[in-house]
C-alpha positions in Angstrom: 114.6 115.2 115.2 112.8 117.3 112.6 109.4 118.8 113.4 106.5 117.0 111.7 102.8 117.2 112.2 101.0 114.5 114.1 99.3 112.0 111.8 96.1 110.3 113.0 94.3 107.3 111.4 92.0 108.4 108.6 88.5 109.2 109.7 87.1 108.0 106.3 85.1 104.8 106.2 87.6 102.0 105.6 87.1 99.4 102.9 85.0 96.6 104.3 86.6 93.1 104.8 84.3 91.6 102.1 85.3 94.3 99.6 88.9 93.9 100.4 88.8 90.1 99.9 86.9 90.6 96.7 89.4 93.1 95.3 92.3 90.9 96.5 90.7 87.9 94.8 90.3 89.8 91.6 94.0 90.8 91.7 95.1 87.3 92.6 93.0 85.8 89.8 94.4 88.2 87.3 97.9 87.2 88.4 97.0 83.5 88.2 95.6 84.0 84.6 98.9 85.7 83.7 100.7 82.5 84.8 98.6 80.5 82.3 98.5 83.2 79.6 100.6 81.3 77.0 98.4 78.1 76.9 95.2 80.1 77.2 96.2 82.4 74.4 97.2 79.4 72.2 93.9 77.7 72.9 91.9 80.8 72.0 93.8 81.4 68.8 93.4 77.8 67.8 89.7 77.7 68.5 88.6 81.0 67.1 91.3 82.1 64.8 91.9 78.6 63.5 88.1 78.0 63.2 87.6 81.1 61.1 90.5 80.2 58.8 89.3 76.6 58.5 85.8 77.9 57.6 87.1 80.2 54.9 89.3 77.5 53.3 86.5 75.0 53.5 84.2 77.4 51.6 86.9 78.1 49.1 87.4 74.3 48.5 83.8 73.1 48.5 81.6 76.1 48.2 79.8 75.2 51.4 79.7 77.7 54.3 80.0 76.2 57.9 78.1 78.1 60.5 80.6 80.3 62.5 79.1 79.1 65.7 80.0 75.5 64.9 83.6 76.3 64.0 85.1 76.6 67.5 83.4 73.3 68.5 84.9 71.7 65.4 88.4 72.9 66.3 88.0 71.4 69.8 86.9 68.1 68.2 90.1 68.1 66.1 92.3 68.9 69.1 90.7 66.0 71.1 91.4 63.6 68.2 87.7 63.0 67.5 87.5 64.6 64.1 84.7 66.9 62.8 81.3 65.3 63.2 79.6 64.2 60.0 82.7 65.0 57.9 85.3 62.8 56.4 89.0 63.8 56.4 89.3 66.2 53.5 91.5 65.6 50.4 92.7 69.2 50.1 96.2 69.6 51.7 95.4 72.9 53.3 92.5 71.4 55.1 94.4 68.2 56.0 96.9 70.4 57.8 94.2 71.3 60.4 93.5 67.6 61.1 97.1 67.0 62.0 98.1 70.4 63.5 95.2 70.9 65.9 95.9 67.7 67.9 99.5 68.9 68.4 98.2 72.2 69.7 95.8 70.4 72.0 98.7 68.3 73.4 100.7 71.4 73.9 97.9 73.3 75.7 97.1 70.4 78.0 100.7 69.6 78.7 101.8 73.2 79.4 98.7 73.9 81.5 99.4 70.7 83.6 103.0 71.8 84.2 102.0 75.3 85.2 99.2 73.9 87.5 101.5 71.4 89.1 104.1 74.1 89.7 101.6 76.4 91.4 100.0 73.5 93.3 103.2 72.3 94.9 104.6 75.8 95.4 102.2 76.6 98.2 104.5 79.3 99.6 104.6 81.0 96.2 100.8 81.1 96.0 100.6 82.4 99.6 103.0 85.2 98.7 100.9 86.1 95.6 97.8 86.3 97.8 99.6 88.5 100.4 100.6 90.8 97.5 97.0 90.8 96.3 95.8 91.9 99.7 98.5 94.6 100.0 97.4 96.0 96.6 94.0 96.9 98.1 95.5 99.2 100.8 95.3 102.9 100.6 96.6 105.6 102.9 98.5 103.0 104.9 101.9 102.7 106.5 104.7 100.5 105.1 107.3 99.0 107.4 110.4 97.7 105.6 112.5 95.4 107.8 110.5 93.3 110.2 113.2 92.4 112.7 113.0 92.9 116.4 112.5 96.7 116.0 110.3 96.5 112.9 107.9 94.0 114.5 107.4 96.2 117.5 106.7 99.1 115.2 104.1 97.1 113.4 102.4 96.1 116.7 102.3 99.8 117.8 100.8 101.0 114.5 98.2 98.2 114.4 97.3 99.1 118.0 96.9 102.7 117.1 94.4 101.8 114.4 96.6 102.2 111.3 96.6 99.8 108.4 100.1 98.4 107.8 101.9 96.5 105.1 105.2 94.7 106.0 108.2 94.2 103.7 111.1 91.8 104.4 113.4 89.6 102.3 113.5 86.8 104.8 111.3 86.3 107.8 111.2 83.7 110.5 108.1 81.5 110.8 107.4 82.9 114.2 107.3 86.5 113.0 105.4 85.5 109.9 102.7 83.9 112.1 102.4 87.1 114.3 102.0 89.2 111.2 99.1 86.9 110.1 97.5 87.2 113.6 97.8 91.0 113.2 96.2 90.8 109.7 99.2 92.5 108.3 100.0 91.5 104.7 103.7 90.6 104.1 105.5 91.4 100.8 108.6 89.2 100.5 111.3 90.9 98.6 114.2 93.3 98.6 113.0 96.7 99.7 115.6 98.4 97.5 113.8 97.2 94.4 111.0 99.4 92.9 108.8 96.3 92.2 108.9 95.4 95.9 107.9 98.8 97.1 105.2 99.1 94.4 103.8 95.7 95.5 103.6 97.1 99.1 101.5 100.0 97.7 104.1 102.8 98.1 102.3 105.0 95.5 99.2 105.0 97.8 100.9 104.9 101.2 100.8 107.8 103.8 104.2 106.8 105.4 107.1 104.6 104.9 109.2 103.4 107.9 112.6 101.9 107.0 113.8 99.8 110.0 116.5 97.4 108.8 119.7 97.2 110.8 121.9 98.2 107.8 122.5 101.9 107.2 123.5 101.5 103.6 120.4 99.4 102.8 118.2 102.0 104.6 119.9 104.8 102.5 119.3 102.9 99.3 115.6 102.3 100.1 115.1 105.9 101.1 116.5 107.1 97.8 114.4 104.6 95.8 111.2 105.4 97.7 111.7 109.2 97.4 112.1 108.8 93.7 109.0 106.6 93.4 106.8 108.8 95.6 108.1 112.3 96.4 105.2 113.0 98.8 105.3 110.0 101.1 106.4 110.6 104.7 109.7 108.7 105.3 111.0 107.7 108.8 114.4 106.0 108.8 116.3 104.0 111.4 119.9 105.0 111.2 123.1 104.4 113.3 125.5 106.7 111.5 125.0 110.4 112.4 126.5 111.5 109.2 124.0 109.6 107.2 121.2 110.9 109.4 122.1 114.5 108.7 122.4 113.9 105.0 119.0 112.2 104.9 117.3 115.0 106.7 119.0 117.6 104.5 118.9 116.2 101.1 116.2 113.5 101.0 113.3 115.2 102.7 113.1 112.5 105.3 110.6 113.3 108.1 112.6 111.7 110.9 115.9 109.8 111.3 115.9 107.8 114.5 118.9 105.9 115.9 118.2 102.9 118.1 121.2 103.8 120.3 120.0 107.4 120.7 116.6 106.2 121.6 117.9 103.7 124.1 120.6 105.9 125.7 118.2 108.1 127.8 116.4 105.0 129.0 119.6 103.3 130.2 120.9 106.4 131.8 117.6 107.0 133.6 117.4 103.4 134.7 120.8 103.8 136.4 119.3 106.5 138.7 115.8 105.1 139.1 113.9 107.1 136.5 112.3 106.5 133.1 113.2 109.0 130.4 111.4 109.5 127.2 113.0 110.3 123.9 113.9 114.0 123.7 111.8 116.3 121.5 112.9 119.6 120.1 110.6 122.7 120.2 112.0 125.9 118.7 115.5 124.6 119.1 115.1 123.6 122.8 115.2 119.9 123.9 112.5 118.7 126.2 112.0 115.4 127.9 109.4 113.6 130.0 110.4 111.3 132.9 108.6 109.0 135.2 110.0 108.4 138.7 109.1 107.1 142.2 109.9 109.5 145.0 112.5 108.0 147.3 112.9 108.8 151.0 115.2 111.7 151.4 114.6 113.1 148.0 114.3 116.9 147.6 110.7 116.3 146.5 109.5 114.6 149.7 107.1 116.7 151.8 107.1 119.5 149.2 103.9 120.6 147.4 103.5 120.1 143.7 103.2 123.9 143.2 106.5 124.6 145.0 108.3 122.0 143.1 107.1 123.3 139.8 108.0 127.0 140.7 111.4 126.3 142.3 112.8 123.8 139.9 111.3 125.0 136.6 109.5 121.8 135.7 105.9 120.7 135.2 104.4 117.8 137.1 101.8 116.4 134.7 100.8 113.3 136.7 100.7 112.3 140.3 99.9 108.7 141.5 99.5 107.4 145.0 98.0 104.1 146.3 96.8 103.1 142.8 95.1 106.5 142.1 96.5 108.8 139.4 95.7 112.4 138.8 96.6 114.2 135.5 97.6 117.8 136.1 97.3 117.5 139.9 96.5 120.5 142.1 99.4 122.6 143.3 98.6 122.1 147.0 99.1 118.4 147.0 102.0 117.4 149.2 104.4 114.8 147.7 105.2 111.8 149.8 107.8 109.1 149.7 106.6 106.3 147.3 104.5 108.6 145.1 104.9 108.2 141.3 105.4 111.5 139.4 105.6 112.2 135.7 107.6 115.4 135.0 108.0 117.4 131.8 110.9 119.9 131.6 113.8 121.1 129.5 116.2 118.2 129.0 119.1 120.3 130.3 117.1 120.9 133.6 116.5 117.2 134.1 120.2 116.5 133.5 121.1 119.1 136.1 118.8 117.6 138.7 120.0 114.1 137.9 123.7 115.2 138.1 123.0 116.7 141.6 121.4 113.3 142.6 118.3 115.2 143.5 115.7 113.2 141.6 116.0 109.7 143.1 117.4 110.9 146.4 120.5 108.6 146.3 
């Protein structure tokens, strides 16, 4: 695992909920207007552009100037088949065209608008997705999680619990997981994480970190390459099974960490077999260290020894001692360990392996 600095939630004042909803509403309204841009544009051109042209041609034909403020209203009257008030149908062909063309434009605007509205009204999921994307667009300095499966959802829970703002990305999500994201107030961008548009909707350009947690190494590699191209400065953490891919990502793509689910699980399984809990190994100056939690068994080498002696004799550090529901962090060295005590040890990983191999930890 590469060495990276610890990142804490930003201490800056976060955007308030009201401001976020307001910005999301503006973004969503803009997107909605884009859906209706064709009929709206046709309506505006017909009312204002057509009104100006009609006024100029009317002046050319009759020498009478129509007030410009009245022209848009006259065009609306023509589109609604009511004609222009206090004016008979003109004899000039170039004015007659307006009396027949404007109703057709009105029918088009109303018909196209009704079709678009009906499509958006009945496609509730599409509108919800648009709103989620609008909310995601308001996030800054957040964490993006691509792939919300069993692993990804747990990552989201942890990040939210740590106080980070999170945006989720997934191409297909179950209703149960979608509901949990909603309960966590995590916006979901539905789409292929390999596409630049999907990552941009999730706010990659403004994100502090990107976690890629799909179960497919090739997809994870593609997303990594795309994300690094879009934002060279974002921190990238990748879930990876293939060790060759992992080395390449670390070396060539500037990935902060490449984690394998199997590598993470292996110490836990091995530790459980002998009655201990092992954390993921960390590397400091080329040396692997681990932290383990165990319960002292009768007959263990730890029983009836003081904490100080155990630390000195076995080159380990006891960082927590618990007995009868009471826990002490950095316990005193003169405390004598008893059967049933719970200890948390920190030591070189090789030292823990040696003790486990000698069956000294669990006393079995």
